[in-house]
mmCIF file of the C-alpha atoms, coordinates in Angstrom:
data_MODEL
# 
_entry.id   MODEL 
# 
loop_
_atom_site.group_PDB 
_atom_site.id 
_atom_site.type_symbol 
_atom_site.label_atom_id 
_atom_site.label_alt_id 
_atom_site.label_comp_id 
_atom_site.label_asym_id 
_atom_site.label_entity_id 
_atom_site.label_seq_id 
_atom_site.pdbx_PDB_ins_code 
_atom_site.Cartn_x 
_atom_site.Cartn_y 
_atom_site.Cartn_z 
_atom_site.occupancy 
_atom_site.B_iso_or_equiv 
_atom_site.pdbx_formal_charge 
_atom_site.auth_seq_id 
_atom_site.auth_comp_id 
_atom_site.auth_asym_id 
_atom_site.auth_atom_id 
_atom_site.pdbx_PDB_model_num 
ATOM 1   C CA . MET A 1 1   ? -163.533 -68.994  -159.764 1.00 0.00 ? 1   MET A CA 1 
ATOM 2   C CA . LYS A 1 2   ? -162.018 -70.390  -162.715 1.00 0.00 ? 2   LYS A CA 1 
ATOM 3   C CA . PHE A 1 3   ? -160.431 -66.828  -162.626 1.00 0.00 ? 3   PHE A CA 1 
ATOM 4   C CA . VAL A 1 4   ? -159.043 -67.305  -159.212 1.00 0.00 ? 4   VAL A CA 1 
ATOM 5   C CA . GLU A 1 5   ? -157.406 -70.695  -160.329 1.00 0.00 ? 5   GLU A CA 1 
ATOM 6   C CA . THR A 1 6   ? -155.953 -69.597  -163.364 1.00 0.00 ? 6   THR A CA 1 
ATOM 7   C CA . SER A 1 7   ? -153.853 -67.119  -161.371 1.00 0.00 ? 7   SER A CA 1 
ATOM 8   C CA . ASN A 1 8   ? -153.527 -69.006  -158.888 1.00 0.00 ? 8   ASN A CA 1 
ATOM 9   C CA . ARG A 1 9   ? -151.434 -71.369  -161.388 1.00 0.00 ? 9   ARG A CA 1 
ATOM 10  C CA . TYR A 1 10  ? -149.986 -68.423  -163.467 1.00 0.00 ? 10  TYR A CA 1 
ATOM 11  C CA . SER A 1 11  ? -148.062 -67.472  -160.074 1.00 0.00 ? 11  SER A CA 1 
ATOM 12  C CA . LEU A 1 12  ? -146.900 -70.801  -159.420 1.00 0.00 ? 12  LEU A CA 1 
ATOM 13  C CA . LEU A 1 13  ? -144.853 -70.693  -163.037 1.00 0.00 ? 13  LEU A CA 1 
ATOM 14  C CA . LYS A 1 14  ? -143.897 -67.476  -162.543 1.00 0.00 ? 14  LYS A CA 1 
ATOM 15  C CA . HIS A 1 15  ? -142.325 -68.044  -159.210 1.00 0.00 ? 15  HIS A CA 1 
ATOM 16  C CA . ILE A 1 16  ? -141.139 -71.310  -160.437 1.00 0.00 ? 16  ILE A CA 1 
ATOM 17  C CA . VAL A 1 17  ? -138.710 -69.234  -163.913 1.00 0.00 ? 17  VAL A CA 1 
ATOM 18  C CA . PHE A 1 18  ? -138.134 -66.647  -161.497 1.00 0.00 ? 18  PHE A CA 1 
ATOM 19  C CA . PHE A 1 19  ? -136.674 -68.772  -158.873 1.00 0.00 ? 19  PHE A CA 1 
ATOM 20  C CA . TYR A 1 20  ? -135.094 -70.741  -161.542 1.00 0.00 ? 20  TYR A CA 1 
ATOM 21  C CA . MET A 1 21  ? -133.507 -67.581  -163.677 1.00 0.00 ? 21  MET A CA 1 
ATOM 22  C CA . VAL A 1 22  ? -131.917 -66.211  -160.771 1.00 0.00 ? 22  VAL A CA 1 
ATOM 23  C CA . TRP A 1 23  ? -130.563 -69.036  -158.440 1.00 0.00 ? 23  TRP A CA 1 
ATOM 24  C CA . ALA A 1 24  ? -128.995 -70.610  -161.925 1.00 0.00 ? 24  ALA A CA 1 
ATOM 25  C CA . LEU A 1 25  ? -127.568 -67.197  -162.547 1.00 0.00 ? 25  LEU A CA 1 
ATOM 26  C CA . SER A 1 26  ? -126.156 -66.902  -159.057 1.00 0.00 ? 26  SER A CA 1 
ATOM 27  C CA . GLU A 1 27  ? -124.332 -70.211  -159.474 1.00 0.00 ? 27  GLU A CA 1 
ATOM 28  C CA . VAL A 1 28  ? -122.863 -69.693  -162.455 1.00 0.00 ? 28  VAL A CA 1 
ATOM 29  C CA . VAL A 1 29  ? -122.124 -65.986  -162.102 1.00 0.00 ? 29  VAL A CA 1 
ATOM 30  C CA . LEU A 1 30  ? -122.818 -64.653  -158.681 1.00 0.00 ? 30  LEU A CA 1 
ATOM 31  C CA . PHE A 1 31  ? -121.046 -67.120  -156.064 1.00 0.00 ? 31  PHE A CA 1 
ATOM 32  C CA . PRO A 1 32  ? -118.063 -67.414  -158.897 1.00 0.00 ? 32  PRO A CA 1 
ATOM 33  C CA . PHE A 1 33  ? -117.238 -63.605  -158.529 1.00 0.00 ? 33  PHE A CA 1 
ATOM 34  C CA . LEU A 1 34  ? -117.127 -63.805  -154.958 1.00 0.00 ? 34  LEU A CA 1 
ATOM 35  C CA . ARG A 1 35  ? -115.093 -66.308  -154.636 1.00 0.00 ? 35  ARG A CA 1 
ATOM 36  C CA . MET A 1 36  ? -112.280 -64.703  -156.335 1.00 0.00 ? 36  MET A CA 1 
ATOM 37  C CA . LYS A 1 37  ? -112.778 -61.953  -153.403 1.00 0.00 ? 37  LYS A CA 1 
ATOM 38  C CA . GLY A 1 38  ? -112.570 -64.108  -150.602 1.00 0.00 ? 38  GLY A CA 1 
ATOM 39  C CA . VAL A 1 39  ? -113.315 -67.876  -149.748 1.00 0.00 ? 39  VAL A CA 1 
ATOM 40  C CA . ILE A 1 40  ? -114.369 -66.723  -146.298 1.00 0.00 ? 40  ILE A CA 1 
ATOM 41  C CA . PHE A 1 41  ? -117.068 -63.572  -148.049 1.00 0.00 ? 41  PHE A CA 1 
ATOM 42  C CA . SER A 1 42  ? -118.492 -66.556  -150.430 1.00 0.00 ? 42  SER A CA 1 
ATOM 43  C CA . ASP A 1 43  ? -118.512 -68.109  -147.255 1.00 0.00 ? 43  ASP A CA 1 
ATOM 44  C CA . VAL A 1 44  ? -120.751 -65.658  -145.397 1.00 0.00 ? 44  VAL A CA 1 
ATOM 45  C CA . PHE A 1 45  ? -123.061 -64.691  -148.078 1.00 0.00 ? 45  PHE A CA 1 
ATOM 46  C CA . GLY A 1 46  ? -124.086 -68.104  -149.618 1.00 0.00 ? 46  GLY A CA 1 
ATOM 47  C CA . PRO A 1 47  ? -125.873 -69.568  -146.962 1.00 0.00 ? 47  PRO A CA 1 
ATOM 48  C CA . ILE A 1 48  ? -127.722 -65.786  -146.347 1.00 0.00 ? 48  ILE A CA 1 
ATOM 49  C CA . TRP A 1 49  ? -128.990 -65.588  -150.484 1.00 0.00 ? 49  TRP A CA 1 
ATOM 50  C CA . LYS A 1 50  ? -129.885 -68.971  -150.529 1.00 0.00 ? 50  LYS A CA 1 
ATOM 51  C CA . ILE A 1 51  ? -132.167 -69.070  -147.688 1.00 0.00 ? 51  ILE A CA 1 
ATOM 52  C CA . ALA A 1 52  ? -133.263 -65.271  -149.312 1.00 0.00 ? 52  ALA A CA 1 
ATOM 53  C CA . VAL A 1 53  ? -133.485 -66.920  -153.123 1.00 0.00 ? 53  VAL A CA 1 
ATOM 54  C CA . TRP A 1 54  ? -135.561 -69.907  -152.047 1.00 0.00 ? 54  TRP A CA 1 
ATOM 55  C CA . LEU A 1 55  ? -137.207 -69.781  -148.231 1.00 0.00 ? 55  LEU A CA 1 
ATOM 56  C CA . LEU A 1 56  ? -138.081 -66.010  -147.934 1.00 0.00 ? 56  LEU A CA 1 
ATOM 57  C CA . PRO A 1 57  ? -140.124 -66.231  -151.406 1.00 0.00 ? 57  PRO A CA 1 
ATOM 58  C CA . VAL A 1 58  ? -142.641 -69.381  -150.035 1.00 0.00 ? 58  VAL A CA 1 
ATOM 59  C CA . ILE A 1 59  ? -142.992 -67.650  -145.947 1.00 0.00 ? 59  ILE A CA 1 
ATOM 60  C CA . ALA A 1 60  ? -144.255 -63.822  -148.220 1.00 0.00 ? 60  ALA A CA 1 
ATOM 61  C CA . ILE A 1 61  ? -146.262 -66.077  -150.067 1.00 0.00 ? 61  ILE A CA 1 
ATOM 62  C CA . LEU A 1 62  ? -148.081 -68.144  -147.742 1.00 0.00 ? 62  LEU A CA 1 
ATOM 63  C CA . ARG A 1 63  ? -147.985 -65.100  -145.433 1.00 0.00 ? 63  ARG A CA 1 
ATOM 64  C CA . ALA A 1 64  ? -149.875 -63.227  -148.050 1.00 0.00 ? 64  ALA A CA 1 
ATOM 65  C CA . GLY A 1 65  ? -152.214 -66.260  -149.042 1.00 0.00 ? 65  GLY A CA 1 
ATOM 66  C CA . GLN A 1 66  ? -153.379 -66.133  -145.085 1.00 0.00 ? 66  GLN A CA 1 
ATOM 67  C CA . TYR A 1 67  ? -152.131 -70.181  -144.838 1.00 0.00 ? 67  TYR A CA 1 
ATOM 68  C CA . PRO A 1 68  ? -150.757 -70.476  -141.271 1.00 0.00 ? 68  PRO A CA 1 
ATOM 69  C CA . VAL A 1 69  ? -146.541 -71.219  -142.270 1.00 0.00 ? 69  VAL A CA 1 
ATOM 70  C CA . PHE A 1 70  ? -145.507 -73.899  -139.971 1.00 0.00 ? 70  PHE A CA 1 
ATOM 71  C CA . VAL A 1 71  ? -149.015 -76.027  -140.782 1.00 0.00 ? 71  VAL A CA 1 
ATOM 72  C CA . TYR A 1 72  ? -148.576 -75.361  -144.774 1.00 0.00 ? 72  TYR A CA 1 
ATOM 73  C CA . LEU A 1 73  ? -145.353 -76.722  -144.686 1.00 0.00 ? 73  LEU A CA 1 
ATOM 74  C CA . LYS A 1 74  ? -146.040 -79.400  -142.402 1.00 0.00 ? 74  LYS A CA 1 
ATOM 75  C CA . LEU A 1 75  ? -143.262 -78.451  -140.124 1.00 0.00 ? 75  LEU A CA 1 
ATOM 76  C CA . ASP A 1 76  ? -145.430 -78.531  -136.751 1.00 0.00 ? 76  ASP A CA 1 
ATOM 77  C CA . SER A 1 77  ? -145.962 -82.354  -136.207 1.00 0.00 ? 77  SER A CA 1 
ATOM 78  C CA . GLY A 1 78  ? -144.295 -84.029  -132.910 1.00 0.00 ? 78  GLY A CA 1 
ATOM 79  C CA . LYS A 1 79  ? -146.171 -86.588  -134.165 1.00 0.00 ? 79  LYS A CA 1 
ATOM 80  C CA . ARG A 1 80  ? -144.718 -90.127  -133.193 1.00 0.00 ? 80  ARG A CA 1 
ATOM 81  C CA . ALA A 1 81  ? -145.600 -90.936  -136.810 1.00 0.00 ? 81  ALA A CA 1 
ATOM 82  C CA . ALA A 1 82  ? -142.955 -88.941  -137.781 1.00 0.00 ? 82  ALA A CA 1 
ATOM 83  C CA . MET A 1 83  ? -140.055 -89.496  -135.684 1.00 0.00 ? 83  MET A CA 1 
ATOM 84  C CA . LEU A 1 84  ? -140.373 -93.201  -136.621 1.00 0.00 ? 84  LEU A CA 1 
ATOM 85  C CA . TRP A 1 85  ? -139.948 -92.275  -140.800 1.00 0.00 ? 85  TRP A CA 1 
ATOM 86  C CA . SER A 1 86  ? -137.471 -89.589  -139.619 1.00 0.00 ? 86  SER A CA 1 
ATOM 87  C CA . VAL A 1 87  ? -135.566 -92.575  -138.101 1.00 0.00 ? 87  VAL A CA 1 
ATOM 88  C CA . LEU A 1 88  ? -135.556 -94.694  -140.891 1.00 0.00 ? 88  LEU A CA 1 
ATOM 89  C CA . GLY A 1 89  ? -135.386 -92.119  -143.604 1.00 0.00 ? 89  GLY A CA 1 
ATOM 90  C CA . VAL A 1 90  ? -132.013 -91.915  -141.882 1.00 0.00 ? 90  VAL A CA 1 
ATOM 91  C CA . SER A 1 91  ? -131.253 -95.154  -141.723 1.00 0.00 ? 91  SER A CA 1 
ATOM 92  C CA . PHE A 1 92  ? -132.159 -95.621  -145.447 1.00 0.00 ? 92  PHE A CA 1 
ATOM 93  C CA . ILE A 1 93  ? -129.710 -93.333  -146.912 1.00 0.00 ? 93  ILE A CA 1 
ATOM 94  C CA . ALA A 1 94  ? -126.834 -93.752  -144.574 1.00 0.00 ? 94  ALA A CA 1 
ATOM 95  C CA . GLY A 1 95  ? -126.966 -97.766  -145.466 1.00 0.00 ? 95  GLY A CA 1 
ATOM 96  C CA . TYR A 1 96  ? -127.323 -96.786  -149.353 1.00 0.00 ? 96  TYR A CA 1 
ATOM 97  C CA . ASN A 1 97  ? -124.678 -94.834  -149.771 1.00 0.00 ? 97  ASN A CA 1 
ATOM 98  C CA . ILE A 1 98  ? -122.505 -96.993  -146.656 1.00 0.00 ? 98  ILE A CA 1 
ATOM 99  C CA . LEU A 1 99  ? -123.094 -99.968  -149.685 1.00 0.00 ? 99  LEU A CA 1 
ATOM 100 C CA . MET A 1 100 ? -122.820 -97.726  -153.038 1.00 0.00 ? 100 MET A CA 1 
ATOM 101 C CA . HIS A 1 101 ? -118.954 -96.813  -151.649 1.00 0.00 ? 101 HIS A CA 1 
ATOM 102 C CA . ALA A 1 102 ? -118.216 -100.208 -150.585 1.00 0.00 ? 102 ALA A CA 1 
ATOM 103 C CA . LEU A 1 103 ? -119.627 -101.999 -153.797 1.00 0.00 ? 103 LEU A CA 1 
ATOM 104 C CA . PHE A 1 104 ? -117.578 -98.987  -156.222 1.00 0.00 ? 104 PHE A CA 1 
ATOM 105 C CA . TYR A 1 105 ? -114.906 -97.704  -154.563 1.00 0.00 ? 105 TYR A CA 1 
ATOM 106 C CA . ALA A 1 106 ? -112.029 -99.468  -153.633 1.00 0.00 ? 106 ALA A CA 1 
ATOM 107 C CA . ASN A 1 107 ? -111.005 -97.852  -150.906 1.00 0.00 ? 107 ASN A CA 1 
ATOM 108 C CA . MET A 1 108 ? -113.341 -96.252  -148.661 1.00 0.00 ? 108 MET A CA 1 
ATOM 109 C CA . VAL A 1 109 ? -112.700 -93.849  -145.947 1.00 0.00 ? 109 VAL A CA 1 
ATOM 110 C CA . PHE A 1 110 ? -115.575 -91.942  -143.511 1.00 0.00 ? 110 PHE A CA 1 
ATOM 111 C CA . SER A 1 111 ? -114.087 -89.248  -141.954 1.00 0.00 ? 111 SER A CA 1 
ATOM 112 C CA . PRO A 1 112 ? -117.126 -87.357  -140.094 1.00 0.00 ? 112 PRO A CA 1 
ATOM 113 C CA . TRP A 1 113 ? -114.996 -84.316  -139.237 1.00 0.00 ? 113 TRP A CA 1 
ATOM 114 C CA . LEU A 1 114 ? -116.368 -81.395  -141.461 1.00 0.00 ? 114 LEU A CA 1 
ATOM 115 C CA . THR A 1 115 ? -115.753 -77.583  -141.409 1.00 0.00 ? 115 THR A CA 1 
ATOM 116 C CA . PHE A 1 116 ? -118.131 -75.842  -139.999 1.00 0.00 ? 116 PHE A CA 1 
ATOM 117 C CA . MET A 1 117 ? -119.704 -73.889  -142.964 1.00 0.00 ? 117 MET A CA 1 
ATOM 118 C CA . GLN A 1 118 ? -119.840 -77.893  -144.386 1.00 0.00 ? 118 GLN A CA 1 
ATOM 119 C CA . TRP A 1 119 ? -122.248 -78.048  -141.431 1.00 0.00 ? 119 TRP A CA 1 
ATOM 120 C CA . VAL A 1 120 ? -123.693 -74.687  -141.468 1.00 0.00 ? 120 VAL A CA 1 
ATOM 121 C CA . ASN A 1 121 ? -124.632 -74.710  -145.130 1.00 0.00 ? 121 ASN A CA 1 
ATOM 122 C CA . THR A 1 122 ? -124.346 -77.428  -147.023 1.00 0.00 ? 122 THR A CA 1 
ATOM 123 C CA . VAL A 1 123 ? -126.202 -80.256  -144.064 1.00 0.00 ? 123 VAL A CA 1 
ATOM 124 C CA . PHE A 1 124 ? -128.145 -77.426  -142.415 1.00 0.00 ? 124 PHE A CA 1 
ATOM 125 C CA . ILE A 1 125 ? -129.256 -74.857  -144.545 1.00 0.00 ? 125 ILE A CA 1 
ATOM 126 C CA . ALA A 1 126 ? -129.254 -77.671  -147.596 1.00 0.00 ? 126 ALA A CA 1 
ATOM 127 C CA . GLY A 1 127 ? -131.337 -80.314  -146.112 1.00 0.00 ? 127 GLY A CA 1 
ATOM 128 C CA . VAL A 1 128 ? -133.712 -77.002  -144.222 1.00 0.00 ? 128 VAL A CA 1 
ATOM 129 C CA . VAL A 1 129 ? -134.526 -75.093  -148.227 1.00 0.00 ? 129 VAL A CA 1 
ATOM 130 C CA . GLU A 1 130 ? -134.378 -77.997  -150.350 1.00 0.00 ? 130 GLU A CA 1 
ATOM 131 C CA . GLU A 1 131 ? -137.167 -79.488  -148.463 1.00 0.00 ? 131 GLU A CA 1 
ATOM 132 C CA . ILE A 1 132 ? -139.097 -76.471  -147.335 1.00 0.00 ? 132 ILE A CA 1 
ATOM 133 C CA . LEU A 1 133 ? -139.175 -75.460  -150.911 1.00 0.00 ? 133 LEU A CA 1 
ATOM 134 C CA . PHE A 1 134 ? -139.643 -78.276  -153.771 1.00 0.00 ? 134 PHE A CA 1 
ATOM 135 C CA . ARG A 1 135 ? -141.784 -80.743  -150.914 1.00 0.00 ? 135 ARG A CA 1 
ATOM 136 C CA . GLY A 1 136 ? -142.994 -78.150  -148.709 1.00 0.00 ? 136 GLY A CA 1 
ATOM 137 C CA . TYR A 1 137 ? -144.306 -76.265  -151.033 1.00 0.00 ? 137 TYR A CA 1 
ATOM 138 C CA . PHE A 1 138 ? -144.039 -77.062  -154.761 1.00 0.00 ? 138 PHE A CA 1 
ATOM 139 C CA . LEU A 1 139 ? -144.960 -80.673  -154.387 1.00 0.00 ? 139 LEU A CA 1 
ATOM 140 C CA . GLN A 1 140 ? -147.929 -79.166  -152.245 1.00 0.00 ? 140 GLN A CA 1 
ATOM 141 C CA . LYS A 1 141 ? -148.919 -76.402  -154.500 1.00 0.00 ? 141 LYS A CA 1 
ATOM 142 C CA . ILE A 1 142 ? -148.685 -79.320  -158.198 1.00 0.00 ? 142 ILE A CA 1 
ATOM 143 C CA . ARG A 1 143 ? -150.705 -81.710  -156.265 1.00 0.00 ? 143 ARG A CA 1 
ATOM 144 C CA . GLU A 1 144 ? -154.252 -79.322  -155.698 1.00 0.00 ? 144 GLU A CA 1 
ATOM 145 C CA . ARG A 1 145 ? -153.727 -79.788  -159.621 1.00 0.00 ? 145 ARG A CA 1 
ATOM 146 C CA . PHE A 1 146 ? -152.353 -82.567  -160.528 1.00 0.00 ? 146 PHE A CA 1 
ATOM 147 C CA . SER A 1 147 ? -152.365 -86.453  -158.627 1.00 0.00 ? 147 SER A CA 1 
ATOM 148 C CA . PHE A 1 148 ? -149.594 -87.129  -156.380 1.00 0.00 ? 148 PHE A CA 1 
ATOM 149 C CA . TRP A 1 149 ? -147.215 -89.564  -158.932 1.00 0.00 ? 149 TRP A CA 1 
ATOM 150 C CA . LYS A 1 150 ? -147.426 -86.867  -161.876 1.00 0.00 ? 150 LYS A CA 1 
ATOM 151 C CA . ALA A 1 151 ? -147.075 -83.620  -159.382 1.00 0.00 ? 151 ALA A CA 1 
ATOM 152 C CA . ASN A 1 152 ? -143.849 -85.386  -157.333 1.00 0.00 ? 152 ASN A CA 1 
ATOM 153 C CA . LEU A 1 153 ? -142.963 -86.890  -160.775 1.00 0.00 ? 153 LEU A CA 1 
ATOM 154 C CA . VAL A 1 154 ? -142.609 -83.228  -161.708 1.00 0.00 ? 154 VAL A CA 1 
ATOM 155 C CA . VAL A 1 155 ? -141.142 -82.281  -158.479 1.00 0.00 ? 155 VAL A CA 1 
ATOM 156 C CA . SER A 1 156 ? -138.018 -84.194  -159.024 1.00 0.00 ? 156 SER A CA 1 
ATOM 157 C CA . LEU A 1 157 ? -137.358 -83.014  -162.501 1.00 0.00 ? 157 LEU A CA 1 
ATOM 158 C CA . LEU A 1 158 ? -137.094 -79.417  -161.286 1.00 0.00 ? 158 LEU A CA 1 
ATOM 159 C CA . PHE A 1 159 ? -135.155 -81.254  -158.807 1.00 0.00 ? 159 PHE A CA 1 
ATOM 160 C CA . VAL A 1 160 ? -132.493 -82.429  -160.220 1.00 0.00 ? 160 VAL A CA 1 
ATOM 161 C CA . SER A 1 161 ? -132.792 -79.657  -163.083 1.00 0.00 ? 161 SER A CA 1 
ATOM 162 C CA . ILE A 1 162 ? -131.978 -77.034  -160.011 1.00 0.00 ? 162 ILE A CA 1 
ATOM 163 C CA . HIS A 1 163 ? -128.619 -79.297  -159.625 1.00 0.00 ? 163 HIS A CA 1 
ATOM 164 C CA . PHE A 1 164 ? -127.305 -78.536  -163.162 1.00 0.00 ? 164 PHE A CA 1 
ATOM 165 C CA . PRO A 1 165 ? -126.045 -74.668  -162.875 1.00 0.00 ? 165 PRO A CA 1 
ATOM 166 C CA . ILE A 1 166 ? -123.424 -75.747  -160.097 1.00 0.00 ? 166 ILE A CA 1 
ATOM 167 C CA . TRP A 1 167 ? -122.812 -79.443  -162.031 1.00 0.00 ? 167 TRP A CA 1 
ATOM 168 C CA . TYR A 1 168 ? -122.388 -76.991  -165.250 1.00 0.00 ? 168 TYR A CA 1 
ATOM 169 C CA . VAL A 1 169 ? -119.491 -74.461  -162.322 1.00 0.00 ? 169 VAL A CA 1 
ATOM 170 C CA . ASN A 1 170 ? -118.160 -77.548  -161.337 1.00 0.00 ? 170 ASN A CA 1 
ATOM 171 C CA . ALA A 1 171 ? -118.133 -79.704  -163.974 1.00 0.00 ? 171 ALA A CA 1 
ATOM 172 C CA . ASP A 1 172 ? -114.633 -81.601  -163.720 1.00 0.00 ? 172 ASP A CA 1 
ATOM 173 C CA . LYS A 1 173 ? -114.724 -82.145  -160.402 1.00 0.00 ? 173 LYS A CA 1 
ATOM 174 C CA . ILE A 1 174 ? -118.422 -84.061  -160.443 1.00 0.00 ? 174 ILE A CA 1 
ATOM 175 C CA . ALA A 1 175 ? -118.592 -86.907  -162.961 1.00 0.00 ? 175 ALA A CA 1 
ATOM 176 C CA . HIS A 1 176 ? -116.175 -87.312  -165.605 1.00 0.00 ? 176 HIS A CA 1 
ATOM 177 C CA . ASN A 1 177 ? -117.974 -89.419  -168.457 1.00 0.00 ? 177 ASN A CA 1 
ATOM 178 C CA . ALA A 1 178 ? -121.366 -90.122  -169.230 1.00 0.00 ? 178 ALA A CA 1 
ATOM 179 C CA . ALA A 1 179 ? -121.880 -93.496  -167.227 1.00 0.00 ? 179 ALA A CA 1 
ATOM 180 C CA . ALA A 1 180 ? -121.514 -91.671  -164.372 1.00 0.00 ? 180 ALA A CA 1 
ATOM 181 C CA . TRP A 1 181 ? -123.135 -88.148  -165.084 1.00 0.00 ? 181 TRP A CA 1 
ATOM 182 C CA . SER A 1 182 ? -126.337 -90.644  -165.891 1.00 0.00 ? 182 SER A CA 1 
ATOM 183 C CA . GLN A 1 183 ? -125.854 -92.318  -162.465 1.00 0.00 ? 183 GLN A CA 1 
ATOM 184 C CA . LEU A 1 184 ? -126.369 -89.382  -160.456 1.00 0.00 ? 184 LEU A CA 1 
ATOM 185 C CA . ILE A 1 185 ? -128.949 -87.451  -162.571 1.00 0.00 ? 185 ILE A CA 1 
ATOM 186 C CA . ALA A 1 186 ? -130.238 -91.017  -161.295 1.00 0.00 ? 186 ALA A CA 1 
ATOM 187 C CA . PHE A 1 187 ? -130.193 -90.547  -158.057 1.00 0.00 ? 187 PHE A CA 1 
ATOM 188 C CA . ILE A 1 188 ? -131.086 -87.146  -157.464 1.00 0.00 ? 188 ILE A CA 1 
ATOM 189 C CA . PHE A 1 189 ? -133.687 -87.648  -159.476 1.00 0.00 ? 189 PHE A CA 1 
ATOM 190 C CA . GLY A 1 190 ? -134.436 -91.267  -157.156 1.00 0.00 ? 190 GLY A CA 1 
ATOM 191 C CA . PHE A 1 191 ? -134.018 -89.799  -154.122 1.00 0.00 ? 191 PHE A CA 1 
ATOM 192 C CA . SER A 1 192 ? -136.278 -86.928  -155.066 1.00 0.00 ? 192 SER A CA 1 
ATOM 193 C CA . LEU A 1 193 ? -139.274 -89.348  -155.695 1.00 0.00 ? 193 LEU A CA 1 
ATOM 194 C CA . PHE A 1 194 ? -138.720 -91.568  -152.954 1.00 0.00 ? 194 PHE A CA 1 
ATOM 195 C CA . GLN A 1 195 ? -138.876 -87.954  -150.493 1.00 0.00 ? 195 GLN A CA 1 
ATOM 196 C CA . GLY A 1 196 ? -141.839 -86.743  -152.045 1.00 0.00 ? 196 GLY A CA 1 
ATOM 197 C CA . TRP A 1 197 ? -143.279 -90.501  -151.000 1.00 0.00 ? 197 TRP A CA 1 
ATOM 198 C CA . LEU A 1 198 ? -141.558 -89.964  -147.595 1.00 0.00 ? 198 LEU A CA 1 
ATOM 199 C CA . PHE A 1 199 ? -143.916 -86.930  -147.428 1.00 0.00 ? 199 PHE A CA 1 
ATOM 200 C CA . ARG A 1 200 ? -147.081 -87.885  -147.901 1.00 0.00 ? 200 ARG A CA 1 
ATOM 201 C CA . LYS A 1 201 ? -146.595 -91.371  -146.398 1.00 0.00 ? 201 LYS A CA 1 
ATOM 202 C CA . SER A 1 202 ? -145.108 -89.611  -142.588 1.00 0.00 ? 202 SER A CA 1 
ATOM 203 C CA . GLY A 1 203 ? -147.811 -86.757  -143.154 1.00 0.00 ? 203 GLY A CA 1 
ATOM 204 C CA . SER A 1 204 ? -144.472 -84.367  -142.213 1.00 0.00 ? 204 SER A CA 1 
ATOM 205 C CA . LEU A 1 205 ? -141.950 -82.554  -143.537 1.00 0.00 ? 205 LEU A CA 1 
ATOM 206 C CA . TRP A 1 206 ? -138.835 -83.495  -140.522 1.00 0.00 ? 206 TRP A CA 1 
ATOM 207 C CA . PRO A 1 207 ? -138.008 -87.230  -142.533 1.00 0.00 ? 207 PRO A CA 1 
ATOM 208 C CA . CYS A 1 208 ? -137.911 -85.745  -145.625 1.00 0.00 ? 208 CYS A CA 1 
ATOM 209 C CA . ILE A 1 209 ? -135.369 -82.787  -143.916 1.00 0.00 ? 209 ILE A CA 1 
ATOM 210 C CA . MET A 1 210 ? -133.594 -85.307  -141.931 1.00 0.00 ? 210 MET A CA 1 
ATOM 211 C CA . MET A 1 211 ? -132.850 -87.646  -144.284 1.00 0.00 ? 211 MET A CA 1 
ATOM 212 C CA . HIS A 1 212 ? -132.141 -84.838  -146.933 1.00 0.00 ? 212 HIS A CA 1 
ATOM 213 C CA . MET A 1 213 ? -129.470 -83.667  -144.215 1.00 0.00 ? 213 MET A CA 1 
ATOM 214 C CA . MET A 1 214 ? -128.086 -87.175  -143.491 1.00 0.00 ? 214 MET A CA 1 
ATOM 215 C CA . ASN A 1 215 ? -127.560 -87.689  -147.263 1.00 0.00 ? 215 ASN A CA 1 
ATOM 216 C CA . ASN A 1 216 ? -125.384 -84.332  -147.418 1.00 0.00 ? 216 ASN A CA 1 
ATOM 217 C CA . PHE A 1 217 ? -123.466 -85.942  -144.816 1.00 0.00 ? 217 PHE A CA 1 
ATOM 218 C CA . MET A 1 218 ? -122.212 -88.079  -145.903 1.00 0.00 ? 218 MET A CA 1 
ATOM 219 C CA . ALA A 1 219 ? -122.121 -87.144  -149.192 1.00 0.00 ? 219 ALA A CA 1 
ATOM 220 C CA . LEU A 1 220 ? -119.558 -85.652  -147.481 1.00 0.00 ? 220 LEU A CA 1 
ATOM 221 C CA . ALA A 1 221 ? -117.453 -87.706  -144.822 1.00 0.00 ? 221 ALA A CA 1 
ATOM 222 C CA . LEU A 1 222 ? -117.737 -90.621  -147.508 1.00 0.00 ? 222 LEU A CA 1 
ATOM 223 C CA . VAL A 1 223 ? -114.031 -90.349  -149.417 1.00 0.00 ? 223 VAL A CA 1 
ATOM 224 C CA . GLY A 1 224 ? -113.792 -92.415  -151.879 1.00 0.00 ? 224 GLY A CA 1 
# 
């Protein structure tokens, strides 16, 4: 029994290390190369590759362990509580984004007319696959060995760190001083902690997905 638990622990660690290596190389090397070859090709390949790297291994691992995928990831919930928490999460993050832009930007413009690929890649795919991997899978797996808040802290650190490759590539477009970088990192970390709490409180992954989608939409639609 102890050997099985140790084996499962190292399997999770290897999954995390492999995932971070592949995704960091994708953001720093592969995607810039594809963008040089043409925007259309890179925009089409990017979402497909993200699903392949973030989502498909989780499904394969769960199926190999004979877990019912939708049940394990808590995607089978159609309860009113999940719907209520979804509404509350979406309302909270929309209000937060509006408040922060109103406080820190002199001119705030709301422009909801996103491109098709922004809707598909940044809003829908990112919202679904990132929550499935980090809350639905990593958080629950780490939670098997640690208390909820310890697991939530670890996952939040992982969630912040997975943004570093793309921040490295686009540093000049994202933040321009130490204070801005600190605020960005603090927001992503706090966002992840809240998502973990929301996942635990609602008993469903859907509120996290809906809140994540709304946050990404507001980040694109609100222009300071």
